[in-house]
Structures are given as C-alpha cells and as structure tokens.
C-alpha positions as a printed Julia matrix, in Angstrom:
124×3 Matrix{Float64}:
   0.04  -0.19   -0.15
   0.97   3.44   -0.38
   0.65   4.19    3.19
   2.98   1.97    4.23
   0.37   0.23    6.28
  -1.36  -3.41    5.9
   0.06  -5.98    3.52
  -2.74  -6.12    0.94
  -1.98  -3.44   -1.96
  -4.06   0.17   -1.83
  -3.72   1.59   -5.14
  -5.16   4.89   -4.11
  -5.86   7.05   -1.46
  -8.89   6.86    0.78
 -10.0   10.48    2.04
 -12.82  10.24    4.58
 -15.51  12.66    4.16
 -19.47  13.07    5.08
 -22.05  11.53    2.98
 -22.59  14.09   -0.24
 -19.54  16.14    0.34
 -18.91  17.58   -2.82
 -16.19  15.63   -5.04
 -14.21  18.19   -7.54
 -11.95  17.23  -10.2
  -7.97  17.46   -9.93
  -6.63  19.07  -13.45
  -8.81  19.4   -16.79
  -9.89  16.1   -18.7
 -12.32  14.38  -20.74
 -14.67  11.85  -18.51
 -13.93   8.28  -19.58
 -16.55   6.7   -17.81
 -18.96   7.36  -14.9
 -20.72   4.06  -14.11
 -21.29   1.4   -11.39
 -16.97  -0.43  -11.36
 -17.4   -3.78   -8.84
 -15.04  -2.4    -5.42
 -14.86   1.03   -6.69
 -18.72   1.43   -6.44
 -19.67   4.51   -8.51
 -16.47   5.78  -10.41
 -15.59   8.25  -12.08
 -12.45   8.24  -13.96
 -10.87  11.0   -15.85
  -8.38  11.3   -19.21
  -6.09  14.25  -18.69
  -3.68  13.1   -21.71
  -0.05  12.11  -21.86
  -1.59   8.54  -20.64
  -2.81  10.24  -16.89
  -5.93   8.89  -15.75
  -7.79  10.16  -12.09
 -10.43   7.8   -10.43
 -12.57   8.89   -7.84
 -14.63   6.3    -5.92
 -17.23   5.34   -4.35
 -19.47   7.9    -5.06
 -23.17   8.63   -4.15
 -23.83  10.82   -7.04
 -22.53  11.79  -10.41
 -22.72  15.19  -11.58
 -20.87  14.7   -14.73
 -21.54  11.89  -17.66
 -18.56   9.86  -19.83
 -17.49  11.86  -22.9
 -17.92  15.32  -21.07
 -15.04  17.83  -21.04
 -14.21  18.56  -17.15
 -12.53  21.51  -16.12
 -10.19  21.54  -12.61
 -11.82  22.96   -9.42
 -15.44  21.52  -11.49
 -17.65  19.47   -9.45
 -17.32  15.88  -10.82
 -19.45  14.12   -7.8
 -20.19  13.61   -4.04
 -19.03  11.1    -1.35
 -20.53   7.98   -0.84
 -20.02   4.77    0.45
 -20.83   2.34   -2.62
 -18.68  -0.7    -3.83
 -16.29  -1.99   -0.9
 -16.42   0.62    1.85
 -16.7    0.5     5.91
 -17.4    3.99    5.92
 -18.15   6.98    3.73
 -15.22   8.1     1.47
 -13.62   9.85   -1.34
 -10.89   6.5    -2.94
  -8.67   8.74   -5.17
  -6.06   7.23   -7.47
  -3.62   8.38  -10.12
  -2.3    6.01  -12.8
   0.53   7.23  -15.44
   0.5    4.21  -18.64
  -2.17   2.3   -16.49
   0.05   1.83  -13.54
  -0.95   3.48  -10.16
   1.3    5.99   -8.95
   1.74   7.36   -5.33
  -1.32   9.42   -5.18
   0.3   12.03   -2.53
   2.22  13.76   -4.91
  -0.33  14.88   -6.5
  -2.32  16.41   -4.11
  -1.81  19.52   -2.56
  -1.89  19.44    0.8
  -0.09  20.24    4.1
   0.95  16.17    4.07
   1.23  15.85    0.3
   3.87  17.24   -2.24
   3.05  18.72   -5.51
   3.3   17.33   -8.63
   5.89  17.57  -10.78
   6.65  14.49  -12.7
   3.97  14.7   -15.15
   3.93  18.3   -15.36
   0.16  18.37  -14.09
  -0.73  20.74  -11.76
  -3.37  18.74   -9.45
  -5.44  20.24   -6.5
  -7.57  18.45   -4.67
C-alpha cells in the first residue's frame, strides 16, 4: 500500500469525508467512464492526456457523464459509501500509463507534495 500500512496493495488514497461532500476534479480532462465498477462502487475516471488518469471512487452521486469535458475544480460527484467500503470516503487514485502511482505526490495538501513528474498541476 502507498500508506505503508497493512499487507494488501492499495492503489490510491482514501480520504474520509461525510456523505454527499462535493468532489472536485483535480485537473482538466475528459470523463472516460462514469458508472458502477465492482469494489470501486460508483466510479468516475478522467483522462488528462499524456497517459494520465484520475479515479474518483465510492461516490454517492455523479454530476458529470462519460464523454464530458471537465475543468480543474469542477464538481464531479459527491462522497458516498458504494462498493467495497466500511464508511463514507473518497478513493482517489492516479494512474500513469495504466499503472497506479502514489497519489500523495499529486495532491496540494499539508501532508502531500506537489506533482512534478507528469507536469500536471493537480489540486484536491
């Protein structure tokens, strides 16, 4: 896991939040998927070009649809507890070339570093 805890690989970061908390996009892109996806529950995938995609999982609601162009900061959905979960949260995941990378490097928060490797200025 990216957190260093446990033994099962976890391909993103889980951000605890109350049900229906707004979820904003972290960069401009195109929604390539918005629907149900097994353990992810309600999932939105945004393609940012350059083989970079972000995943927003366990949502309670969608505010965008597949094929829609989205902007950084745009409302994508709302936090939920769909799929394989124990409590409401957002699962945020970044993939480069199809492989998950540590999402902390793509978040602008006190506990995370700013992205530099991909050239994207992602903001959560």
